[in-house]
N, C-alpha and C positions, 0 to 999 in steps of 0.2 A: 504493500499500499504507500502510495508516495504523498508524505505529510504535507500539510498546509500549502507554504507559497510553491512547493517543489514540482506540483502541477507543470510547472514553466521551466521544468528543466529539459533542455535539449542533447539529447546524446548525438556525439560526432565520432562519424569513424576515425579514428586515429591516423591511416594511412593517407584522408582524402580532405583534411581541414581546409576551410574556405580560404582563399587566399589571404585576406586580412588577421585571421586567427593564427595563421601556418607563419605568417611575418613577424606578427606577435611572440609567437612563441620561439622563434629563432633569437628574436632580441633578448629574449626574457633569460635562455640557456645562456647567452653570450654573457650578460650583466652577473646572472646570479650563479651559473655554472651548473644548473639544475632544471630541470622542466616544471613549469606549472602544472596544478591538479588540476583546476578548473577558470573558468571565466565569466564575467558578470556583465551584463551590459546592461545601461539605463540611458533610455532615448533623451533627448532635448522635447521641448515642445512650441507650439505656437498659440498664443489665445487669439480664438476667432472673435470674443466679445467678452465683455465684462474686465475692465481694467480696474486694478485699483478698488475691488470691492470686495475679493474672498478674506482678507482682514478683518472686514466689517460684517462679515456673516453670510454674504450674500452668494448666489450659484453662480458660476463662471462656466464657459463653453469654449476648449481647448480640445486641442489634440494633439498626440504625439508624432514626431514627425522622425525622418529616417536616420538625420545626424544623431550620434550616440557619444557617452563615454562607455568606454571596455577596457577591462581591467583583467590582466591573468594575474594568478594567486598561485602561491604555494605556500600553505602552513608551515610551520618550522616551530621546535622544542623552545628556541631559544625566544624570550619573553621581549622579543622586537620587533617592530614595525620596519621596513625598510620600503620606502616609496620610491618610484623613478616616472620617467615620464618619456615617451617617445618621441617628444618635442624638447630640444636642446634647451629652448629658452626658459623651460621650467628646471630649477636643481632640485637633486636627488635629497632627499630627507631620511631621517629615522630617528625614532624615539622608542623610549619603553613603552610598551602596551600597559604599563601598570602607573605611568605619571602623564597624561595627557595633557596637554597645556596649548590652550587653544588663544592665539594671537588677535585680539579684537582690531588692533591699533593698525596692523598690517596684513588684510586679508589675501595671503598667499595662497597659491593651490592647494599646498599640501595640509592645510588647516581645514578647506571643506570636507576632504577627505577624513580627517580627526573627528569634524562634526558627526560624522555617520559612524564611526568606530565607537565614539563616546556614548552616542545614544543606547547602542545596542549593549554595549557594555553594562551601562547604568539600569536600563529596563530589565535584566537579567541577572543584576546585581554579579557579576563575573568576577569572582576575585584571581581565580588564576587563567586572565584570557589567552589564547592562543597567540603565539607571534605569528608574521605574517613577512611574504616577499611579496612586492606590488610591482605590475609594471603596467601604468595608462597609457591609453591610447585614445586621443579625443578627435571629433570630428565637428562637433559646435564650435562654431565662432565664438571666441571669448566676450562677456561683455556685449552682447548683441541682443540681449533680450529675448534670448530662445532658452533660457535654463541651463546654461554648462553648469552654473555651480550647483544647483539642487540636483541635476543630473550626478554629479560628482557624490553629493551627498549620500542620495539614493543608492548609488553603485556601492558605495562604501559601505552602506549599513547592510547591505545584501551580501557583499562579501565577507563583513564581520559575522554575521549570522550562521555561514553557512560554513566558515572557516571554524567555526566552535559548535557546529552540531546542533543549532536549533532552529526554531520554525517559528515560523508567525504566519497569520491571513495577510493577503497586500492589503487590506486596510488597515491593519494594525502598523504593517511596515511604513506605510504614507504618514498616519499619524506619527509615528515616534521620530520619523526623518525631519518631520515640518517643525516639531520643537527642537529638536537637535541641530537644525541649521540657525536657531536663534542662538547657540553658544557663539558664531560668528558677530552676532549685535544686530544681524536683519530680523525685524517684526514681520517676517510674513505670516500669508494667513493658510497657504496648503494647497494652493491650487498646482504648482510645481510637481511637488511630490505625488499629490493624488493620481494625475495624469500621467507621471512617470512608470505608476505602478499599475495603475487601473486600465490604461488605453486597451485598447483592441484592434486589431486592423481593420481599415476599411469604414471605421466611423467615429465623429468627434464624440464627445462626450460632456453631457452636462453635470458638472460636480456641485454637489450638494455636501452643506455642512452642520455638523451638531444634529443628529451623527452622520458622519460621511458615507455619501452613497453617490455613485454615479450610473448615468441612465445614456444609453447608446442614442446619438442622433445621427440620422442619416443625411447626408449633405444631397442638395440637388445635382441630380446630373445637367450636363451643359456647363459647366464652369469649373475654373481650376482655381485653388488658392496659391498667391505668389510671395515668397517672402523676397525680400528686398533689404539688404543692410546699407543704414546709412554710413558706415564706416567709421561712426562716432561710439567708442567706446563708452557705458558707464558701469561702472561698477557699485552696487546696491550697498554692499558691505564698506566700499571705502568714501563714501558720500554721506551727508545727512538726510538728501532731499527725500529719499523714501522713508525714514522714519520721522520725519517732521509733515508728511502728509499721514501716516499713521496716527501722530499724537494730535493733529487737527480734526480726523474722523473721532479719535477717541473724545476730543473736548468738544465738539459738536454733540456726541451722545451726552456727556453729562449735561451740557448746558439744556437740550432739547428736553432729557428725562427728569430734570429739575423744574423747568417751566410745566410740565404736565403733572407735577407730583408724584412722580415715581421714586425710587430707591435709586436715586444717581450714583450715588457710591457702588453701589452692585452690578449696574447696567454698564457693560463694557463695550459693544458695539451697535451702531447704527441699526442693524437687522433686531436688536433686542429692543431697540424703543419701539419700533413697528409691531412686533409681536406682543408686547406689553399693553400697546393701547388698542390691539387689535383692530387697525387701520389698514387702507390700501397703500401702494406705493404712492400714488396720486394723492390721496389724501395726506400722506407724509411730505410731500412737496410742498403743499400748502400751508404747513405745519413751519417748515424751515422759514417760509416766506414770513409769517406771523413772529417767528420768535427769533430770529436770528438776523444781524444786520449784514450789508455786504461789506463795510469798512472792516479793516483786519481789526482782530482783538487783544489788544495788551496784556501781558501776565497780570495787570493789577485790576483790568477790568475782569478778566476771568476768575481771578479770586475773589473781586467781590461780591459776583454773580453766584458764585459757589459757597462763600461765605468760608473762606479757608485761607490760610497763610500762603505765601511764595513758597516757603519752604515746604509746607504739606504737597503743593503742586508740583514741585521738581521731585520729592521722595516717594509721593506717592502716585502719582498720574504721568508722568513725563519720563521718557527713556534717559540713559544714560549721554545720548549724543545729541540731546536736543534741551538739554540743560539750561543752555546760554541763547534760545531764541528768544527775543522778545516779543514777537507779532505772531500772530496764528490767523489764517481766513477759513473761519468755520463756515460759513454762507456758503461759499463754493464749494468747499470739499461735500458738503452734505446734499447739496444741490446735484451735483456730479454723480455720488454714490447712488442715491434713489432713483435716479432718472436711469443710470446705467445698467442697476438691477431691474429695471423694466423692460429695456432693450433684450437682456439677455433672456428673458421669459416668451417676449415676443418674437425672438430669433428662432428657438425653439419650437415655437408654436407654428411657424412660417414652416418650418422644415418638416415637422408632421404633417401639416394640411398640405403642403406642396402642391399650392395654386399654379395657375399657369404663369404669373408673373413672380413667382418665388424670387428668382435670381435679382431682379429689381427690387422688392423690397427690400432683401437681406442687404442688398448693398446700400440702400437708403440707412439702414441703422446702424452699419460700420461707418458710414460716412457721419451721422449726428453723434455716433460716439467717439469719434476722432474729434470733432469739434468741441466736446465737452471735455476732454481730455486735455484740448490746448487751450479754451477758455476758463473753462471753471477750476479746472485741476491744475493747470499748468505744468505739464510732465512732458511736454515737447519741446522741439529746440530748432533751431532755423533749419537746419540740414533736413530733420525729419519732416517739416512744411515743404519745403522743396520737393522731398521725394514723393510725398503724397502727392502734391501739384501735377510732378509727372506722370506718377500710376494712371491717375484721374483722364489728364489730358490724352493718352496714348490707349484708352480703352478701358480701362479698371471701371467697372459697376461700382463698387466700395472699397476704400482705401481707409487704412487707419495705422495707428502706431501699434506695436504689441511689446507686451511687456512692461516693464515699470518706465519705461521711456527716458528722457533726457539723455537719448541717442538710443543706438540699437536697430530694431528691425522695424519694416512697414509690412501688413499682409495686407495683399490686394487679392478681390475677387473678380477673376478674367472670364469672360467666355471662352470656352475651348477653341473656339474658331479662330479667334484671335490672339493667341497665345504667342507662336512666333513673331507675330509682329510687334506685339507689345513687348516681349523680351527684348528683340533686335533695337526698338526705341528707347526702351528704357536704360539700355548699355550705353547707347549713344548719348543721350541728354544727360544721363548723372556719373555715369562712370569713366566715359573715355575723355571728360571734359576736364579731368582732375588727377594728376599724375599717382596722387597717393590711394585714391578710390580705383583707378585703375589697375595698381598693381595687386589691389584684393578682387578683382572683378569676377573671378573663376568662382568664388565660393562665396560670393554675395547677393546672387539673383538666379533663382530657382523655384521652379513649380513644386509642391508637395503637395503629400495625400497621408489622411491618417495611417499612421504606423504601430507597431505593438508596443507593448511595455516593457518593463523589465524583466529579464533572462537570465537564467544559468545556462552555460554551455559548460559539459562533461565529456570528456574522450570516451567514447565506446569500448 
């Protein structure tokens, strides 16, 4: 009987390994002097719609992509984990498995591995964890909004699980990896880890939270989704942009809750406010208009509204890297979250009902999402704005930023019969006009389809 997660084990004939695994195996032997015992793969993802709302408790609609993190692993008797990367830009790292230290100030690649490792160790209370030699190969463009960091956390979590002979369900793994990525300081909501484990080939997923569950969403025929990298890197853990937005949503939650007589101290997410009031998303938008003002809130005003001191605000509500922020935009962030949550549900409804004009309707929702991300959430940048404009100009029905923003990628819905012309024109207009972008062109623009979730490969 195959336990829990290991229904996703793929047995490989040792004499006929796929080329990439064979190459990774050869590099592993060259590096460590012995062969790996198994391989773990975790995919990146593209979020089709539902940006910056997972950490507010709302459903999102991503799909896994073909690009992934792949790790070759050999459990060893010494309690040391040795990490190496096929990309020479990422330096080797080793540490005792009994003394995991994660540096939040410098989010280097190995720290994301350590997040997944530590999460599994702490979940099982492993007092004598297995050491490992690991060689990583990644095809997800780094800091591109396609979840390379979360894929690495998930891959590391599954590596540690397998090496220590433990089993968990996919849902449990996703929840543990969501929590463990916060070791590096990112207050994420769980979309990236959930789709990395729960994705199935051929379908996007509606990911819902509390409890975590995933529902297949069949995308319309006649259109493909194209990812385009702006070539502006943005690392969520290396800046405070992302966590500031999380805090703004948390503060909006507190003020909305208090204004409606709810227990604001125990209300943590904007979704909780809606649930406790028992109203629709449209009604929540009206409440935002009534309660919050468009002007930025100072920390003094927030403290006055909540009846707390500045010290209490910093110690009880704000994250470590938002302690020194002096103003917060609450109205705009709440407006985006509630309207974006409604767009996600409408997107799924259109996919399910498949009306004749489904592609046009979905494209309009993607465009509305982008405008809200740009104007209300302020998580775009000039390069993303330019790229979205170009994609729409050359035939995309809908185009928007995907991932955290402030750089990274766009995702565009393009009619199948226009795909080749679209790719040619976008290359000429965005990539071939800039030397730096031109150097990254081959890995920056591609059509994608829903891929599989995380896998363990074992040689038969």
